[in-house]
FIVEXZA-279189 format. One record per residue: y, x, z of N, C-alpha, C in turn; residue in one letter. Coordinates in steps of 0.001 Angstrom, whole numbers. Layout:
BEGIN
       ny       nx       nz      cay      cax      caz       cy       cx       cz  rest
        Y        X        Z        Y        X        Z        Y        X        Z     a
...
END
This chain:
BEGIN
       ny       nx       nz      cay      cax      caz       cy       cx       cz  rest
    -5700    26553    38765    -6873    25638    38663    -7141    26016    37801     x
    -8657    25478    37155    -9202    25671    36132    -8539    24751    35008     x
    -7994    23407    35170    -7350    22584    34433    -6121    22461    34551     x
    -5399    21996    32991    -4027    22528    33289    -4186    21227    32526     x
    -3037    20186    32627    -2608    18911    31383     -950    18482    31144     x
     -948    18871    29876      791    18925    29288     1605    17550    29518     x
     2262    17144    30071     2677    16295    30008     3051    15746    29196     x
     2993    14388    28744     3038    13953    27128     2356    14198    26189     x
     1289    14956    26505     1049    15483    24836     -706    15138    24288     x
    -1296    14584    26085    -2753    13641    26009    -3526    15034    26308     x
    -3297    16533    25990    -4202    17545    25977    -4364    18333    27391     x
    -5655    18886    27637    -5941    19507    29015    -5949    21283    28337     x
    -5814    22172    29071    -6290    23398    29041    -7455    23352    29977     x
    -8751    24038    29476    -9682    24449    30271    -9651    25847    30435     x
   -10520    26565    31518   -10584    27331    32035   -10312    28881    30701     x
   -10886    28730    29470   -10665    29881    28134    -9665    29350    27856     x
    -8961    28765    28220    -7763    28683    27558    -7039    27631    26389     x
    -8432    27115    25900    -8536    26262    24891    -7992    24495    25018     x
    -7609    24251    24253    -7637    22855    24665    -8425    21685    24332     x
    -8183    20650    24997    -9852    19980    24939    -8478    17926    25389     x
    -9164    17273    24528    -8242    15904    24392    -8380    15658    25816     x
    -7677    14340    26115    -8064    13741    27588    -7183    12265    26848     x
    -8398    11698    28042    -7169     9541    28087    -7394     9001    26166     x
    -6306     8548    26420    -5856     7519    24689    -5978     8661    23405     x
    -5641    10155    23742    -5697    10931    22401    -7268    11612    22551     x
    -7768    11690    22818    -9052    11433    22658    -9950    10409    22289     x
    -9600     8826    22300   -10490     8041    21699    -9828     7887    20847     x
    -8926     7878    20420    -8144     8116    18671    -7907     8885    18078     x
    -8477    10047    18070    -9022    11267    17276   -10762    11896    17391     x
   -11246    11793    18713   -13031    11910    18585   -13766    11276    19139     x
   -13320     9561    20058   -13988     8930    20854   -14388     7973    20160     x
   -13755     7659    18948   -13909     6722    18284   -15442     6240    17230     x
   -15926     7837    17037   -17046     8167    16200   -18068     8129    17459     x
   -18139     8331    18031   -19173     7951    19661   -19214     6281    19554     x
   -18807     5381    19534   -18736     4156    19003   -19124     4005    17883     x
   -18698     4428    17180   -19226     4159    15629   -21123     4092    15371     x
   -20850     5941    16216   -22423     6436    16360   -23479     5212    16799     x
   -23029     4619    18171   -23548     4005    18821   -24155     3122    18544     x
   -22532     1883    17502   -23105      940    16543   -24250     1012    15686     x
   -24202     2271    15267   -24823     2848    13628   -26513     2911    14959     x
   -26778     3335    15370   -27977     3730    15968   -28519     2158    16023     x
   -27655     1418    17150   -28285     -224    17650   -28653     -750    16149     x
   -27957     -841    15146   -28124    -1897    14001   -28996    -1028    13495     x
   -29264      380    12842   -30632      908    12622   -32203      287    13319     x
   -31648      806    14640   -32949      366    15444   -33687    -1185    15856     x
   -32344    -1794    15669   -33000    -3104    16487   -34565    -3808    15135     x
   -34388    -3327    14062   -35558    -3766    13558   -36485    -3190    13470     x
   -36468    -1607    14227   -37722    -1586    14511   -38377    -1926    15388     x
   -37211    -2365    16840   -38108    -2423    17936   -38282    -3890    17844     x
   -37801    -4787    16461   -38747    -6402    16919   -40052    -6085    16287     x
   -39714    -5366    14900   -41208    -5277    14501   -42279    -5157    15407     x
   -41966    -3893    15992   -42933    -3230    16520   -43202    -4245    18296     x
   -42307    -5337    18436   -42597    -6055    19389   -43419    -7430    18508     x
   -42980    -7032    17293   -44456    -8571    16644   -45634    -8077    16562     x
   -45326    -6469    16929   -46959    -5711    15869   -47610    -6042    17726     x
   -47376    -6211    18694   -47751    -6522    20019   -47785    -7624    20362     x
   -47526    -8729    19830   -47537    -9964    20601   -48997   -10565    19897     x
   -49452   -10949    20532   -51070   -11793    20585   -50433   -12988    19750     x
   -49577   -13517    19352   -49394   -14801    19031   -49599   -14511    17068     x
   -48978   -13561    16560   -49714   -13418    15432   -48504   -13634    14327     x
   -47107   -13843    14974   -46162   -14449    15046   -44917   -13682    14942     x
   -43708   -14159    13490   -42621   -13213    13714   -41674   -14166    15099     x
   -41787   -15342    14505   -41422   -16642    15701   -41712   -16431    17201     x
   -42605   -15979    17331   -43029   -15752    18437   -42293   -14250    19233     x
   -41746   -13152    18544   -41104   -12485    19104   -39485   -12495    18980     x
   -39430   -14009    19187   -37601   -13426    19412   -37222   -13440    20485     x
   -38320   -13588    22126   -38108   -13009    23145   -38778   -11206    23094     x
   -38217   -10624    23176   -39024    -9093    22574   -39803    -8567    23678     x
   -40875    -8087    23507   -42136    -7777    24697   -42034    -8725    25277     x
   -42454    -9697    25257   -42782   -11520    25997   -44027   -11517    25593     x
   -44670   -11099    25144   -46264   -11037    25311   -46789    -9548    24396     x
   -47157    -8648    25369   -47738    -7601    24685   -49251    -7907    24755     x
   -49539    -6847    23538   -50868    -7122    23749   -51530    -6249    22824     x
   -52434    -5674    22607   -53149    -4671    21271   -54064    -4667    20523     x
   -54583    -6901    20381   -55132    -7279    19918   -54886    -7141    18199     x
   -53631    -7645    17828   -52969    -7235    16126   -53930    -5622    16011     x
   -53318    -4666    15988   -53835    -2933    15764   -55700    -3032    15888     x
   -55917    -3834    17364   -57779    -3960    17106   -57920    -4994    15989     x
   -57272    -5470    15807   -57978    -6800    14500   -57799    -5474    13324     x
   -57062    -4881    12589   -56980    -3932    11912   -58445    -3304    11507     x
   -58950    -2813    12177   -60872    -2781    12004   -61479    -2997    11356     x
   -61053    -4781    10986   -61984    -5705     9833   -61143    -5805     8563     x
   -60299    -5248     8653   -59818    -5079     7052   -60017    -3756     6648     x
   -59374    -3626     5154   -58969    -3048     4538   -58181    -1775     4654     x
   -57320    -1866     6212   -55913    -1068     6520   -56355      333     6102     x
   -57643      598     6371   -57654     2134     6849   -57897     2922     5430     x
   -58564     1801     4731   -58933     2602     3331   -57734     2429     2436     x
   -56879     1868     2490   -55012     1833     1628   -54778     2400     2063     x
   -54847     3204     4136   -54171     4308     4407   -54404     6060     3268     x
   -55559     5970     3330   -56390     6611     2935   -55849     6868     1084     x
   -56140     5641      647   -55530     5817     -726   -54385     6278     -441     x
   -53441     5754      316   -51968     6548     -152   -51732     7091      294     x
   -52250     7856     1906   -52362     9859     1877   -52466    10658      647     x
   -53583    10125      428   -54180    10501     -761   -53390    10871    -2170     x
   -53027     9871    -2608   -52236     9691    -3872   -50326    10445    -3446     x
   -49811    10045    -2352   -48429    10307    -2081   -48244    11971    -1949     x
   -49810    12910    -1485   -50041    13666    -1044   -50399    14821    -2706     x
   -50801    14049    -3301   -50962    14892    -4744   -50487    14399    -5400     x
   -49417    13587    -5105   -48113    13628    -6673   -46688    14141    -5712     x
   -46835    14516    -4118   -45704    15288    -3830   -46525    16924    -3748     x
   -47376    17011    -4420   -47576    18675    -4545   -47550    18945    -6142     x
   -47970    18350    -6508   -47960    18316    -8017   -46518    18155    -8940     x
   -45502    17230    -8028   -44349    17095    -8695   -43097    18617    -8371     x
   -43461    19001    -7212   -42876    19998    -7029   -43363    21377    -7492     x
   -44566    21589    -8158   -44856    22362    -9012   -44585    22506   -10430     x
   -44714    21121   -11050   -44649    20518   -12109   -42571    21087   -12786     x
   -42143    20383   -11380   -40316    20831   -10996   -39780    21917   -11171     x
   -40535    22718   -10407   -40491    23946   -10082   -40377    24996   -11427     x
   -41467    24837   -11862   -42140    25632   -13082   -41195    24977   -14401     x
   -40704    23721   -14747   -39996    23385   -15575   -38440    23686   -15018     x
   -38161    23886   -13819   -36276    24209   -13560   -36622    25491   -13491     x
   -37251    26451   -13357   -37589    27939   -13547   -37362    28109   -15245     x
   -37865    27437   -15902   -37556    27519   -17541   -36543    27584   -17829     x
   -35342    26468   -17435   -34392    25943   -18060   -33311    26711   -17369     x
   -33058    27468   -16273   -32627    28441   -15485   -32786    29682   -16285     x
   -33870    30392   -16520   -33924    31490   -16626   -34017    31729   -18342     x
   -34799    31369   -19093   -35102    30939   -20556   -33791    30757   -21081     x
   -33640    31292   -22442   -32820    31077   -23462   -33860    30484   -24598     x
   -33940    29445   -25055   -34337    28624   -26041   -34077    27390   -26664     x
   -34590    27847   -28239   -33822    26321   -29608   -33979    24817   -28264     x
   -33452    24157   -28341   -33620    22713   -27442   -33503    23103   -26176     x
   -32777    23676   -25310   -32816    23782   -24146   -31507    23140   -23458     x
   -30326    22675   -24179   -29499    22038   -24059   -29594    20275   -24253     x
   -30502    20465   -25328   -30896    18938   -25200   -31914    18257   -24421     x
   -33252    19248   -24148   -33885    19125   -22946   -33516    19212   -21627     x
   -31683    19676   -21350   -31108    19453   -20165   -30647    17915   -19861     x
   -30109    17452   -21266   -29198    16525   -21492   -29946    15098   -21395     x
   -31591    15219   -21551   -32431    14210   -21880   -32996    13681   -20358     x
   -33374    14887   -19523   -33249    15148   -18370   -32824    13971   -17820     x
   -31242    14557   -17656   -29892    13637   -16945   -30037    11956   -17603     x
   -29974    11854   -18953   -30099    10594   -19198   -31491     9978   -19052     x
   -32568    10660   -18709   -34002    10090   -18496   -33938     8875   -16677     x
   -33467     9636   -16338   -33109     9521   -14555   -32117     8521   -14317     x
   -31730     8262   -15022   -30659     7200   -15014   -31241     5756   -14943     x
   -33085     5696   -15537   -33093     4331   -15813   -34525     4502   -14759     x
   -34546     3662   -13684   -35830     3465   -13048   -36935     3284   -13967     x
   -38079     3680   -12966   -39267     3391   -13731   -39822     2637   -13738     x
   -39862     1970   -12583   -40025      697   -12748   -39940     -990   -14447     x
   -39064       57   -14658   -38087     -602   -16163   -39514     -928   -17283     x
   -40358      193   -17189   -41303      220   -17843   -42546      356   -17989     x
   -42983     -400   -15928   -43942    -1240   -16445   -44921    -1952   -17027     x
   -44053    -2615   -17826   -45345    -3772   -18897   -45881    -2420   -19879     x
   -45126    -1629   -20336   -45897     -491   -21336   -47022      182   -20360     x
   -46511      603   -19591   -47330     1637   -18543   -48893      229   -18719     x
   -48574     -634   -18369   -49585    -1437   -18439   -50302    -1463   -19422     x
   -49638    -1695   -20878   -50261    -2269   -21847   -51264     -523   -22362     x
   -50079      232   -21876   -50740     2071   -22408   -51883     2498   -21686     x
   -52323     1427   -20305   -53593     2295   -19533   -54656     1142   -19873     x
   -54278      -64   -20572   -54996    -1089   -20678   -56047     -637   -21945     x
   -55335     -514   -23182   -55900      434   -24204   -56492     1815   -23848     x
   -55674     2478   -23110   -56489     3995   -22629   -57837     4151   -21699     x
   -58183     2506   -21419   -58666     2750   -20225   -60319     2269   -21191     x
   -60364     1656   -22164   -61111     1300   -23184   -61306     3078   -24250     x
   -60841     4079   -23672   -61146     5211   -24727   -62229     6243   -23179     x
   -60914     6287   -21417   -61076     7072   -20834   -61379     6707   -19861     x
   -62003     5567   -19148   -62255     4585   -18261   -61399     5504   -16709     x
   -61408     6630   -16700   -61137     7143   -15260   -59408     7502   -15565     x
   -58911     6839   -16730   -57008     6956   -16662   -56630     5359   -17415     x
   -57582     5015   -17167   -57821     2573   -17416   -56818     2341   -16091     x
   -56828     1327   -16168   -56290      -24   -14965   -57479      456   -13710     x
   -56741      343   -12222   -57531      244   -11554   -57908     1759   -11243     x
   -57217     2795   -11668   -57561     4247   -11362   -56469     4287   -10456     x
   -56979     5432    -9275   -55678     5969    -8614   -55528     7292    -9426     x
   -56413     7669   -10045   -55879     9139   -11322   -54258     8241   -11503     x
   -55167     7567   -12518   -53553     6964   -13018   -52451     6667   -12842     x
   -52538     5778   -12092   -51379     6358   -10973   -50969     6958   -10637     x
   -51309     8277   -10033   -50837     9537   -10034   -50201     9842   -11191     x
   -50737    10360   -12596   -50634    10449   -13498   -49574    10076   -14046     x
   -48755     8752   -13295   -47518     7241   -13903   -46818     8337   -13237     x
   -46982     8481   -11751   -45636     8526   -10116   -45596    10673   -11253     x
   -46462    10931   -11647   -45641    12473   -11486   -45164    12275   -13158     x
   -45129    11508   -13922   -44481    11455   -15539   -43196    10951   -14615     x
   -42744     9846   -14346   -41494     9411   -13337   -40647    10383   -12711     x
   -41480    11170   -11708   -40557    11967   -11110   -40265    13253   -12034     x
   -40538    13584   -12929   -40383    14615   -13673   -38640    15007   -13648     x
   -38145    13865   -14410   -37300    14645   -14412   -36341    14529   -13589     x
   -35996    13772   -12786   -34687    13619   -11671   -35035    15328   -10789     x
   -36741    15136   -10595   -36405    16466   -10000   -36646    17889   -10427     x
   -36370    17546   -11577   -36244    19226   -12728   -35159    19494   -12580     x
   -34203    18052   -12690   -32269    18772   -12959   -32068    18773   -11269     x
   -32798    18395    -9926   -32053    18812    -9184   -32331    19993    -8730     x
   -34270    20298    -8879   -34545    22299    -8760   -33503    22630    -9483     x
   -32792    22900   -10683   -32213    23486   -11531   -31277    23952   -11385     x
   -30866    22709   -10558   -28913    23260    -9685   -29096    24738    -8962     x
   -30652    24220    -8299   -30959    24967    -6467   -31182    26883    -8071     x
   -32503    26252    -8481   -32681    27718    -9100   -31574    28942    -9869     x
   -30398    28048   -10133   -29502    29117   -10644   -28567    29661    -9696     x
   -28633    29210    -8403   -27710    30013    -7547   -28522    31253    -6806     x
   -30028    31571    -7460   -30930    32357    -6995   -30370    33714    -8471     x
   -29828    35098    -7334   -29321    35648    -8870   -30383    36182    -9401     x
   -29864    36397   -10924   -30253    37204   -11751   -30742    38803   -11958     x
   -30445    38931   -10293   -30476    40413   -10250   -32272    40964    -9568     x
   -32055    39857    -8518   -33508    39682    -8345   -34452    39816    -9551     x
   -34408    38981   -10151   -35620    38683   -11780   -35515    40131   -12137     x
   -34537    41068   -12568   -34378    41837   -13244   -34770    43449   -12235     x
   -34665    43462   -10814   -35429    44322   -10354   -36654    44282   -10607     x
   -37178    42775   -10239   -38814    42580   -10147   -39906    43526   -11711     x
   -38759    42835   -12765   -39409    43632   -14004   -39191    45195   -14339     x
   -38394    45223   -13399   -38280    46804   -13478   -39396    47683   -12650     x
   -39657    47058   -11710   -41074    47321   -11207   -42249    47251   -11448     x
   -42080    46440   -12751   -43467    46415   -13751   -44137    44269   -13472     x
   -43410    43704   -12852   -43461    42542   -12626   -43745    41488   -13771     x
   -44833    40232   -14194   -44631    39442   -15121   -43939    38695   -14913     x
   -43286    37332   -15503   -42922    36368   -15670   -43240    35542   -14123     x
   -44565    35165   -14207   -45438    34452   -13585   -45443    35233   -12069     x
   -45278    36072   -11969   -45731    37250   -10867   -44156    36934   -10048     x
   -42967    36573   -10871   -41580    36683   -10109   -41796    35116    -9866     x
   -42169    34326   -10328   -42008    32965    -9927   -42911    33185    -8820     x
   -44235    33197    -8658   -44912    32693    -7884   -44832    32951    -6839     x
   -44301    34954    -6305   -44088    35488    -5418   -43004    35647    -5060     x
   -41863    35613    -5679   -40054    35751    -5563   -39313    34498    -5563     x
   -39693    33828    -6391   -38864    32966    -6508   -39383    31668    -5732     x
   -40070    31237    -5470   -40614    29996    -5286   -40076    30694    -3663     x
   -40087    31526    -2905   -40273    32146    -1727   -38546    31535    -1387     x
   -37980    32105    -2443   -36071    31691    -1865   -36027    30258    -2820     x
   -36540    29354    -2746   -35744    28230    -3259   -36868    27585    -1919     x
   -37550    27557     -770   -37808    27123     -363   -37909    25604      109     x
   -36414    25883      578   -35504    24241      673   -35712    23292       82     x
   -35360    23881    -1218   -35599    22868    -2347   -36794    21849    -2254     x
   -38136    22744    -2545   -39000    22930    -2773   -39461    21581    -1514     x
   -38984    21687     -224   -39379    21412      591   -39005    19995      682     x
   -37503    19621      321   -36811    18217      184   -37478    17601    -1498     x
   -37794    18435    -2220   -38457    17243    -3574   -39879    16920    -2564     x
   -40703    18060    -2296   -41821    17082    -2110   -41602    15581     -981     x
   -40555    15756     -193   -40469    15015     1331   -40121    13900      405     x
   -38998    13557     -761   -37966    12621    -1405   -39585    12160    -2289     x
   -40805    13014    -2907   -41423    12401    -4340   -42822    11955    -2571     x
   -43136    12313    -2000   -43714    11803     -992   -43342    10336     -325     x
   -42391    10254      152   -41598     9235      830   -41542     8206     -459     x
   -40988     8420    -1430   -40874     7352    -2627   -42035     6449    -3085     x
   -43247     7654    -3090   -44543     6986    -3414   -45146     6353    -2420     x
   -45264     6938    -1437   -45767     6327     -507   -45578     4481     -432     x
   -44535     4291     -152   -43494     3106     -254   -43523     1976    -1311     x
   -44313     2796    -2174   -43935     1942    -3690   -45129      597    -4605     x
   -44261       33    -5040   -44930    -1427    -4726   -45076    -1648    -6135     x
   -44078    -1655    -6992   -44910    -2697    -8287   -45216    -1978    -9004     x
   -45667     -695    -9195   -46094       74   -10559   -47871     -513    -9193     x
   -47741      253    -8380   -49123        1    -7748   -49400    -1332    -8034     x
   -49194    -2241    -7344   -49774    -3721    -7874   -50171    -3624    -9087     x
   -49615    -3115   -10122   -50234    -3851   -11715   -51118    -2613   -12159     x
   -51173    -1230   -11919   -52363     -366   -11413   -53364     -751   -10609     x
   -53157     -865    -9901   -54252     -859    -8861   -55027    -2356    -8838     x
   -56138    -3070    -9221   -56704    -4284    -9257   -57683    -5194    -7546     x
   -58184    -3919    -7975   -59513    -4604    -7013   -58988    -4035    -5512     x
   -59023    -4678    -4293   -58454    -4731    -2980   -58570    -3614    -2415     x
   -59972    -2753    -2661   -60159    -1355    -1790   -59700     -153    -2085     x
   -59296     -509    -3474   -58076      457    -4140   -56582      346    -4070     x
   -56545     -142    -3368   -54397     -532    -2730   -54114      -89    -1932     x
   -53425      366    -1917   -52318     1185    -1217   -51682      900        7     x
   -51107      901      842   -50711      525     1803   -49267     -743     1495     x
   -48787     -536      665   -47400    -1589     -119   -48165    -2667     -449     x
   -49284    -2224    -1345   -49387    -3766    -1608   -50486    -4372     -923     x
   -51188    -3646      -17   -51998    -4360     1312   -51223    -4787     1709     x
   -49619    -4642     2282   -49507    -5414     3447   -48845    -5945     2688     x
   -48149    -6212     1260   -47204    -7146      896   -48849    -8350      677     x
   -49791    -8480      381   -51204    -9771      253   -51104   -10210     1662     x
   -50694    -9251     2752   -50695   -10375     3941   -50338   -11474     3998     x
   -48583   -11126     3376   -47413   -12294     3735   -47034   -12383     2448     x
   -48108   -12663     1511   -47634   -12880      663   -47391   -14459       36     x
   -48822   -15335     1004   -48716   -16720      748   -48289   -17299     2482     x
   -47399   -17804     2418   -46510   -17852     3818   -46647   -19172     4251     x
   -47549   -19617     4144   -48070   -20854     4967   -49667   -20177     5314     x
   -50175   -18666     5418   -50873   -18025     5786   -50563   -16909     6145     x
   -49421   -16582     6044   -48852   -14987     6327   -49404   -14727     7965     x
   -49908   -13541     8108   -50489   -12549     8829   -49410   -11757     9245     x
   -48638   -12263    10147   -47368   -11590    10540   -47735   -10663    11405     x
   -48479   -10725    12165   -48836    -9368    13206   -49732    -8593    12829     x
   -50419    -8839    11979   -51439    -7118    11383   -50452    -6792    10638     x
   -49707    -7396     9460   -48301    -6791     8842   -47523    -5693    10391     x
   -46743    -6586    11107   -45759    -5561    11446   -46577    -4713    11831     x
   -48116    -5143    12364   -48974    -3578    13256   -49403    -2583    12054     x
   -49686    -2706    11397   -50037    -1768     9753   -48707     -919     9081     x
   -47791    -1756     9715   -46303    -1503     9673   -46177     -353    10387     x
   -46318     -586    11394   -45700      293    12522   -46936     1757    12702     x
   -47769     1460    12324   -48502     2537    11666   -48787     3269    10143     x
   -47974     2886     9443   -47969     3321     8257   -46634     4056     8646     x
   -45592     4040     9268   -44550     4963     9532   -44532     5716    10065     x
   -45750     5870    10613   -45646     7423    11068   -45930     8182    11007     x
   -47049     9004     9437   -46860     9824     8670   -45729     9909     8232     x
   -44828     8809     7517   -43206     9527     7014   -42265    10377     8265     x
   -42033     9553     8950   -41723     9853    10275   -41962    11210    10539     x
   -42866    11740    10917   -44136    13171    11253   -43928    14159    10549     x
   -44167    13519     8864   -43215    14687     8013   -41645    14483     7667     x
   -41156    13624     7779   -39481    14265     8145   -38994    14852     8911     x
   -39400    15019    10177   -39215    15311    10986   -39650    16950    11289     x
   -40498    16992    10831   -41235    18597    10210   -40470    19242     9231     x
   -39969    18484     8017   -38852    19218     6743   -37599    19057     7283     x
   -37597    18107     8429   -35369    17960     7993   -35265    19002     8435     x
   -35056    19997     8405   -34453    21465     8521   -33951    21813     7103     x
   -34831    21249     5920   -34857    21913     4691   -33790    20893     3651     x
   -33264    19702     4795   -32852    18465     4016   -31594    18688     3632     x
   -30323    19164     4422   -28955    19577     3921   -28881    20796     3257     x
   -29802    21991     3667   -29388    22857     2958   -29667    23008     1267     x
   -31219    21926     1309   -32178    22035     -335   -30923    20682    -1587     x
   -30088    19888    -1030   -29625    18853    -1054   -28040    19603    -1917     x
   -27865    20656     -787   -26110    20654     -951   -26378    21975    -1769     x
   -27644    22956    -1674   -27322    24656    -2094   -26906    24291    -3687     x
   -28044    23693    -4351   -28027    23162    -6118   -26552    22696    -6357     x
   -25842    22118    -5525   -24250    21989    -6038   -23115    22979    -6141     x
   -23391    24713    -5566   -22490    25154    -5728   -22606    26214    -6782     x
   -23695    25864    -7705   -23982    26501    -9450   -24600    25819    -9933     x
   -24243    25040   -11001   -24878    24770   -12079   -24714    25530   -13540     x
END
């Protein structure tokens, strides 16, 4: 027979001779994990289904979505054409993309310097990065507002209501945590590779751009992904800096639709939220193979 069951053990032998769990033993050791997994998926998916149902509801309210997909239509998506939604989407994509690329380049350069060079103040700099990342960037939004208010009188392009100013604020806030994250990953790259490249006549810049960056691609993808996602959904600092409606990001614009509860446009909000989730989901699916390796490899050697 292909399968044989040992009496009283709750295990069975398959054709290859390996033991497989059966009955109650299977549920106690393995099966309960499937139950937990299904419950987690249902718990996470229900809000998504609810918002998607509200986006397709022509009533334009969340209370009308108590019965999922009872009223299906594309009126909310069509109504987005009469708003600044697509301007907000373009603003958000530009800001998040530039911030993600800038964070990767600046963080990688700083991490390479801390990992490969020995200079005065190196240990103090690493400690400062570790301490700074403990404080969220939003704690400084009053100081950021006053700084940009004064800076705008001298350089209008870096003042309030400037997307460039917002990008610079994001880059400064993300530099500490991402540099420290990359630093641990850079330390896993053997120094012998650098020494061999130097013997062949390569400069530090050539080693960094042509060799090291290719070897640390997983952490670059992770940092870029995390920076893009955090910037894409950031609200407080964007609301403080961007003042004209046309320059708003998606987070600020969608909040504006529901900030007044008496005139909240929940249908537009739900439709906009569904479309806004698409870039993040696609980028996450494209880079997900790097996430585990990029986040764990840096913990091996620090």
